ROSE-4610 file (N, C-alpha, C; in Angstrom, 1 decimal, always signed):
// ROSE-4610
residu = [M/M/M/L/L/L/T/T/T/T/T/T/A/A/A/P/P/P/T/T/T/N/N/N/P/P/P/N/N/N/R/R/R/T/T/T/L/L/L/T/T/T/Q/Q/Q/R/R/R/L/L/L/Q/Q/Q/F/F/F/E/E/E/L/L/L/H/H/H/H/H/H/G/G/G/K/K/K/R/R/R/I/I/I/L/L/L/V/V/V/I/I/I/D/D/D/Y/Y/Y/S/S/S/H/H/H/C/C/C/D/D/D/T/T/T/Q/Q/Q/Q/Q/Q/M/M/M/R/R/R/E/E/E/M/M/M/I/I/I/S/S/S/L/L/L/T/T/T/R/R/R/T/T/T/L/L/L/I/I/I/S/S/S/T/T/T/Q/Q/Q/L/L/L/P/P/P/N/N/N/S/S/S/L/L/L/L/L/L/T/T/T/L/L/L/S/S/S/D/D/D/V/V/V/T/T/T/G/G/G/A/A/A/T/T/T/F/F/F/N/N/N/I/I/I/E/E/E/V/V/V/V/V/V/E/E/E/E/E/E/L/L/L/K/K/K/E/E/E/M/M/M/T/T/T/R/R/R/H/H/H/N/N/N/A/A/A/P/P/P/Y/Y/Y/V/V/V/R/R/R/K/K/K/G/G/G/A/A/A/L/L/L/I/I/I/G/G/G/V/V/V/T/T/T/G/G/G/L/L/L/Q/Q/Q/A/A/A/L/L/L/I/I/I/Y/Y/Y/S/S/S/A/A/A/V/V/V/Q/Q/Q/S/S/S/F/F/F/S/S/S/K/K/K/R/R/R/N/N/N/I/I/I/P/P/P/L/L/L/F/F/F/N/N/N/N/N/N/K/K/K/E/E/E/E/E/E/A/A/A/L/L/L/K/K/K/Y/Y/Y/L/L/L/L/L/L/A/A/A/D/D/D]
num = [1/1/1/2/2/2/3/3/3/4/4/4/5/5/5/6/6/6/7/7/7/8/8/8/9/9/9/10/10/10/11/11/11/12/12/12/13/13/13/14/14/14/15/15/15/16/16/16/17/17/17/18/18/18/19/19/19/20/20/20/21/21/21/22/22/22/23/23/23/24/24/24/25/25/25/26/26/26/27/27/27/28/28/28/29/29/29/30/30/30/31/31/31/32/32/32/33/33/33/34/34/34/35/35/35/36/36/36/37/37/37/38/38/38/39/39/39/40/40/40/41/41/41/42/42/42/43/43/43/44/44/44/45/45/45/46/46/46/47/47/47/48/48/48/49/49/49/50/50/50/51/51/51/52/52/52/53/53/53/54/54/54/55/55/55/56/56/56/57/57/57/58/58/58/59/59/59/60/60/60/61/61/61/62/62/62/63/63/63/64/64/64/65/65/65/66/66/66/67/67/67/68/68/68/69/69/69/70/70/70/71/71/71/72/72/72/73/73/73/74/74/74/75/75/75/76/76/76/77/77/77/78/78/78/79/79/79/80/80/80/81/81/81/82/82/82/83/83/83/84/84/84/85/85/85/86/86/86/87/87/87/88/88/88/89/89/89/90/90/90/91/91/91/92/92/92/93/93/93/94/94/94/95/95/95/96/96/96/97/97/97/98/98/98/99/99/99/100/100/100/101/101/101/102/102/102/103/103/103/104/104/104/105/105/105/106/106/106/107/107/107/108/108/108/109/109/109/110/110/110/111/111/111/112/112/112/113/113/113/114/114/114/115/115/115/116/116/116/117/117/117/118/118/118/119/119/119/120/120/120/121/121/121/122/122/122/123/123/123/124/124/124/125/125/125/126/126/126/127/127/127/128/128/128/129/129/129/130/130/130/131/131/131/132/132/132]
x = [+238.4/+238.0/+237.2/+237.5/+236.7/+235.5/+234.4/+233.2/+232.8/+232.1/+231.6/+230.1/+229.4/+228.0/+228.0/+227.1/+227.0/+226.6/+227.1/+226.8/+225.4/+224.6/+223.3/+223.1/+223.0/+222.9/+221.7/+220.8/+219.5/+219.6/+220.8/+221.0/+220.8/+220.3/+220.3/+221.7/+221.8/+223.2/+223.8/+222.9/+223.5/+223.8/+223.1/+223.5/+224.8/+225.2/+226.4/+227.7/+227.5/+228.5/+228.4/+229.1/+229.0/+230.3/+230.3/+231.5/+231.3/+232.3/+232.2/+233.4/+233.1/+234.1/+234.8/+236.1/+236.8/+238.0/+238.0/+239.1/+239.4/+238.3/+238.4/+238.8/+238.9/+239.2/+238.0/+237.8/+236.7/+237.1/+236.4/+236.7/+235.5/+235.8/+234.7/+234.7/+233.5/+233.3/+232.5/+233.0/+232.4/+232.0/+230.8/+230.2/+229.7/+230.6/+230.2/+229.8/+229.7/+229.4/+228.1/+228.2/+227.1/+226.3/+227.0/+226.4/+226.5/+225.5/+225.5/+226.2/+226.4/+227.2/+226.5/+225.1/+224.5/+224.7/+224.5/+224.7/+226.2/+227.1/+228.5/+228.7/+228.2/+228.4/+227.8/+226.6/+226.0/+226.8/+227.3/+228.2/+229.4/+230.0/+231.3/+231.0/+229.9/+229.5/+229.4/+228.6/+228.4/+229.6/+230.5/+231.8/+232.6/+232.8/+233.6/+233.2/+231.8/+231.3/+231.6/+231.3/+231.5/+233.0/+233.9/+235.3/+235.8/+235.4/+235.8/+235.4/+234.5/+234.1/+235.0/+235.9/+236.8/+238.1/+238.7/+240.0/+241.1/+242.0/+243.1/+243.8/+244.2/+245.0/+244.3/+243.0/+242.3/+241.6/+241.3/+240.4/+241.1/+240.5/+240.8/+239.6/+239.8/+238.8/+238.9/+237.8/+237.8/+236.7/+237.1/+236.1/+236.0/+234.7/+234.4/+233.8/+234.4/+233.9/+233.5/+233.2/+232.7/+231.6/+231.7/+230.6/+230.1/+230.9/+230.5/+230.7/+229.9/+229.9/+230.6/+231.5/+232.3/+232.1/+232.2/+232.3/+233.3/+233.6/+234.7/+234.3/+233.1/+232.7/+232.9/+232.6/+232.8/+234.3/+235.1/+236.5/+237.1/+236.7/+237.2/+236.8/+235.5/+235.1/+235.8/+236.1/+236.9/+238.3/+238.9/+240.2/+240.2/+239.3/+239.2/+238.9/+237.9/+237.6/+238.8/+239.5/+240.6/+241.7/+242.0/+243.0/+242.5/+241.2/+240.6/+240.7/+240.4/+240.4/+241.7/+242.8/+244.1/+244.5/+244.2/+244.6/+243.9/+242.7/+241.9/+242.1/+242.7/+242.7/+244.2/+244.2/+245.5/+245.9/+244.9/+245.1/+243.9/+244.1/+242.9/+243.1/+242.1/+242.2/+241.1/+241.3/+240.3/+240.1/+238.8/+238.5/+237.6/+237.6/+236.6/+237.1/+238.4/+238.9/+239.1/+238.5/+238.7/+238.7/+239.3/+239.3/+239.8/+238.9/+239.3/+239.3/+238.7/+238.8/+240.2/+241.1/+242.5/+243.1/+242.7/+243.2/+242.6/+241.4/+240.8/+241.6/+241.8/+242.5/+243.9/+244.6/+245.9/+245.8/+244.9/+244.7/+244.4/+243.5/+243.1/+244.3/+245.1/+246.3/+247.3/+247.5/+248.5/+248.1/+246.9/+246.4/+246.4/+246.0/+245.9/+247.1/+248.2/+249.4/+249.3/+248.3/+248.0/+248.3/+248.7/+248.9/+247.7/+246.8/+245.7/+245.8/+246.3/+246.5/+245.2/+245.3/+244.2/+244.2/+243.1/+242.9/+241.9/+242.0/+241.1/+239.7/+239.7/+238.5/+238.5/+237.4/+237.3/+238.2/+238.3/+239.1/+240.6/+241.1/+242.5/+242.7/+241.7/+241.8/+241.8/+240.9/+240.8/+242.1/+242.7/+244.0/+245.0/+245.1/+246.0/+245.6/+244.4/+244.0/+244.2/+244.1/+244.2/+245.6/+246.5/+247.9/+248.6/+249.2/+249.9/+251.3]
y = [+91.3/+90.0/+89.8/+88.7/+88.4/+87.6/+87.8/+87.0/+86.4/+85.3/+84.6/+84.2/+84.2/+83.7/+82.2/+81.5/+80.1/+79.8/+78.7/+78.3/+77.8/+78.2/+77.8/+77.2/+75.8/+75.1/+75.5/+76.2/+76.6/+77.9/+78.5/+79.8/+79.7/+80.7/+80.7/+80.8/+80.4/+80.5/+81.9/+82.9/+84.2/+84.7/+84.2/+84.5/+83.8/+82.8/+82.1/+82.7/+83.8/+84.5/+86.0/+86.4/+87.7/+88.4/+89.7/+90.4/+90.8/+90.7/+91.0/+92.0/+92.9/+93.9/+93.5/+93.3/+93.0/+93.9/+94.7/+95.6/+96.5/+97.0/+97.9/+97.2/+95.9/+95.2/+94.4/+94.4/+93.6/+92.2/+91.3/+89.9/+89.2/+88.5/+87.7/+86.4/+86.2/+84.9/+84.0/+82.8/+81.9/+80.7/+80.5/+79.4/+78.3/+77.3/+76.1/+75.0/+75.3/+74.4/+73.6/+72.3/+71.4/+71.5/+72.0/+72.0/+70.6/+70.2/+68.9/+69.3/+68.3/+68.5/+69.5/+69.5/+70.5/+71.9/+72.1/+73.4/+73.8/+72.9/+73.3/+73.8/+73.1/+73.6/+75.0/+75.2/+76.6/+77.6/+77.3/+78.2/+78.5/+77.5/+77.7/+78.7/+78.5/+79.5/+80.9/+81.0/+82.3/+83.0/+82.2/+82.7/+83.2/+82.4/+82.7/+84.0/+84.2/+85.4/+86.6/+86.5/+87.6/+88.0/+87.1/+87.4/+88.1/+87.6/+88.2/+89.7/+90.2/+91.6/+92.5/+91.9/+92.6/+93.1/+94.1/+94.5/+93.5/+93.4/+92.4/+92.6/+91.5/+91.4/+92.3/+92.3/+93.1/+92.3/+91.0/+90.3/+89.5/+89.5/+88.6/+87.6/+86.3/+85.4/+84.3/+83.9/+82.9/+82.0/+80.7/+79.7/+78.6/+78.2/+77.2/+76.0/+74.9/+73.7/+72.6/+73.0/+72.1/+71.3/+70.0/+69.1/+69.1/+69.8/+69.9/+68.5/+68.3/+67.0/+67.3/+66.4/+66.6/+65.4/+65.6/+64.5/+64.9/+64.1/+64.5/+65.8/+66.0/+67.2/+68.5/+68.4/+69.5/+69.8/+68.7/+68.9/+69.6/+69.2/+69.8/+71.3/+71.6/+73.0/+73.8/+73.2/+74.0/+74.3/+73.3/+73.5/+74.6/+74.6/+75.6/+77.0/+77.1/+78.3/+78.9/+78.0/+78.5/+79.1/+78.5/+79.0/+80.3/+80.3/+81.5/+82.7/+82.5/+83.6/+84.1/+83.4/+83.8/+85.2/+85.8/+87.2/+88.2/+87.8/+88.8/+88.7/+87.5/+87.2/+87.5/+88.4/+88.8/+87.7/+87.2/+86.3/+85.5/+84.2/+83.3/+82.4/+82.0/+81.0/+80.0/+78.8/+77.8/+77.1/+76.9/+76.2/+75.0/+74.0/+72.9/+71.7/+71.6/+70.5/+69.3/+68.2/+67.0/+65.8/+64.7/+63.4/+63.5/+62.9/+62.9/+64.2/+65.2/+66.6/+67.0/+66.5/+66.9/+66.5/+65.4/+65.0/+66.0/+66.4/+67.4/+68.7/+69.1/+70.3/+70.3/+69.2/+69.0/+69.1/+68.4/+68.5/+69.9/+70.6/+71.9/+72.9/+72.7/+73.6/+73.3/+72.1/+71.7/+72.2/+71.9/+72.4/+73.9/+74.6/+76.1/+76.8/+76.1/+76.8/+77.9/+77.8/+78.8/+78.2/+79.0/+78.6/+79.1/+78.3/+78.7/+77.9/+78.5/+77.8/+77.4/+76.2/+75.6/+76.2/+76.4/+76.8/+76.0/+75.9/+75.1/+75.8/+77.1/+77.9/+79.3/+80.0/+81.2/+82.3/+82.2/+83.2/+83.2/+81.9/+81.8/+82.2/+81.9/+82.3/+83.8/+84.5/+85.9/+86.6/+86.1/+86.6/+86.6/+85.5/+85.3/+86.4/+86.4/+87.4/+88.8/+89.1/+90.6/+91.0/+90.0/+90.3/+90.8/+91.9/+92.4/+92.8]
z = [+212.2/+212.0/+210.7/+210.0/+208.8/+209.1/+208.5/+208.8/+207.5/+207.7/+206.5/+206.7/+205.7/+205.8/+205.6/+206.2/+206.0/+204.5/+204.0/+202.6/+202.6/+201.6/+201.4/+200.1/+200.1/+198.8/+197.9/+198.5/+197.8/+197.1/+197.1/+196.5/+195.0/+194.3/+192.8/+192.3/+191.0/+190.4/+190.4/+190.2/+190.2/+191.6/+192.6/+194.0/+194.4/+193.7/+194.0/+193.4/+192.6/+192.0/+192.3/+193.4/+194.0/+194.2/+194.0/+194.5/+196.0/+196.8/+198.2/+198.4/+199.4/+199.7/+201.0/+201.1/+202.3/+202.4/+203.5/+203.7/+202.5/+201.9/+200.7/+199.4/+199.4/+198.2/+197.7/+196.4/+195.8/+195.5/+196.0/+195.8/+195.1/+194.0/+193.4/+194.1/+194.8/+195.5/+194.6/+194.2/+193.3/+194.1/+194.4/+195.3/+194.5/+194.3/+193.6/+194.6/+195.9/+196.9/+196.7/+196.8/+196.7/+195.4/+194.3/+193.0/+192.4/+191.7/+190.9/+189.6/+188.7/+187.5/+186.5/+186.5/+185.6/+186.2/+187.5/+188.1/+187.9/+188.0/+187.8/+186.4/+185.4/+184.1/+183.9/+184.5/+184.3/+185.1/+186.2/+187.0/+186.3/+185.7/+184.9/+183.8/+183.1/+182.0/+182.5/+183.6/+184.2/+184.6/+185.2/+185.8/+184.7/+183.7/+182.5/+181.9/+181.7/+181.1/+182.0/+183.2/+184.1/+184.1/+184.4/+184.5/+183.2/+182.0/+180.8/+180.6/+181.4/+181.4/+182.2/+183.0/+183.9/+183.3/+183.9/+183.3/+183.6/+182.6/+182.8/+184.2/+184.7/+186.0/+187.1/+187.1/+188.1/+189.2/+189.0/+189.9/+191.0/+192.2/+193.2/+193.3/+193.3/+193.2/+194.3/+194.9/+195.9/+195.5/+195.2/+194.8/+195.9/+196.1/+197.1/+196.4/+196.4/+195.8/+196.8/+198.0/+199.1/+198.6/+198.6/+198.2/+196.8/+195.9/+194.5/+193.8/+192.8/+192.0/+190.7/+190.3/+189.1/+188.2/+186.9/+185.9/+184.9/+183.9/+182.9/+182.2/+181.9/+181.1/+182.0/+183.3/+184.2/+184.3/+184.5/+184.6/+183.4/+182.2/+181.0/+180.9/+181.3/+181.3/+182.3/+183.5/+184.5/+184.0/+183.3/+182.8/+181.8/+180.8/+179.8/+180.5/+181.4/+182.0/+182.8/+183.5/+184.3/+183.4/+182.3/+181.4/+180.8/+180.3/+179.8/+180.7/+182.0/+183.0/+183.4/+183.1/+183.6/+183.4/+182.2/+182.0/+182.9/+183.4/+184.2/+185.7/+186.2/+187.6/+188.1/+189.1/+189.7/+190.7/+191.5/+192.5/+192.8/+192.9/+193.2/+194.3/+195.0/+196.1/+196.0/+196.6/+196.5/+197.8/+198.2/+199.4/+199.1/+200.0/+199.9/+199.1/+198.8/+198.1/+199.0/+198.8/+199.6/+198.7/+199.2/+198.5/+197.1/+196.2/+194.8/+194.0/+194.7/+194.1/+194.0/+194.9/+194.8/+193.4/+192.8/+191.5/+190.4/+190.5/+189.6/+189.7/+191.0/+191.3/+190.5/+190.7/+190.1/+188.6/+188.0/+186.5/+186.0/+186.7/+186.3/+186.4/+187.5/+187.6/+186.6/+186.3/+185.3/+183.9/+183.5/+182.2/+182.1/+183.1/+183.0/+183.2/+183.8/+184.1/+185.1/+186.0/+187.0/+188.4/+189.3/+190.7/+191.5/+191.9/+192.7/+194.0/+195.0/+196.3/+197.0/+197.7/+198.5/+199.9/+200.5/+201.9/+202.6/+203.9/+204.7/+204.9/+204.8/+205.1/+204.4/+204.4/+203.7/+204.4/+205.7/+206.4/+206.0/+205.8/+205.4/+204.0/+203.1/+201.8/+201.6/+202.4/+202.3/+202.8/+203.8/+204.3/+203.2/+202.4/+201.3/+200.3/+199.9/+198.8/+199.2/+200.4/+200.8/+201.0/+201.2/+201.4/+200.1/+200.1/+198.9/+199.2]
């Protein structure tokens, strides 16, 4: 059984970007949940920097955008980061997309030419990421 820790909106930015080990596989969990636009921009920068230090086609990523706030600058930075990270990410998954976030999701996917599937919760996303 897969377990998840409850989301804590008071985590520091570096605590929101963590590698977790699941069934012997390392997954980069990117917790954008409940971030305001300034936190989103800082998280995007941290994420881009960390991912670019990894080996090509080596990463499994799980991003949580539950309750995150977006504006045009954040969307543009997400699009650029997602495209930039493509060579390093073998498989990605996304949780927490609701309402207007679906439009942002579509724009980011279209721009980056990446397929990052949506899931209802962390357990479903992990099952996808762990399947090979």
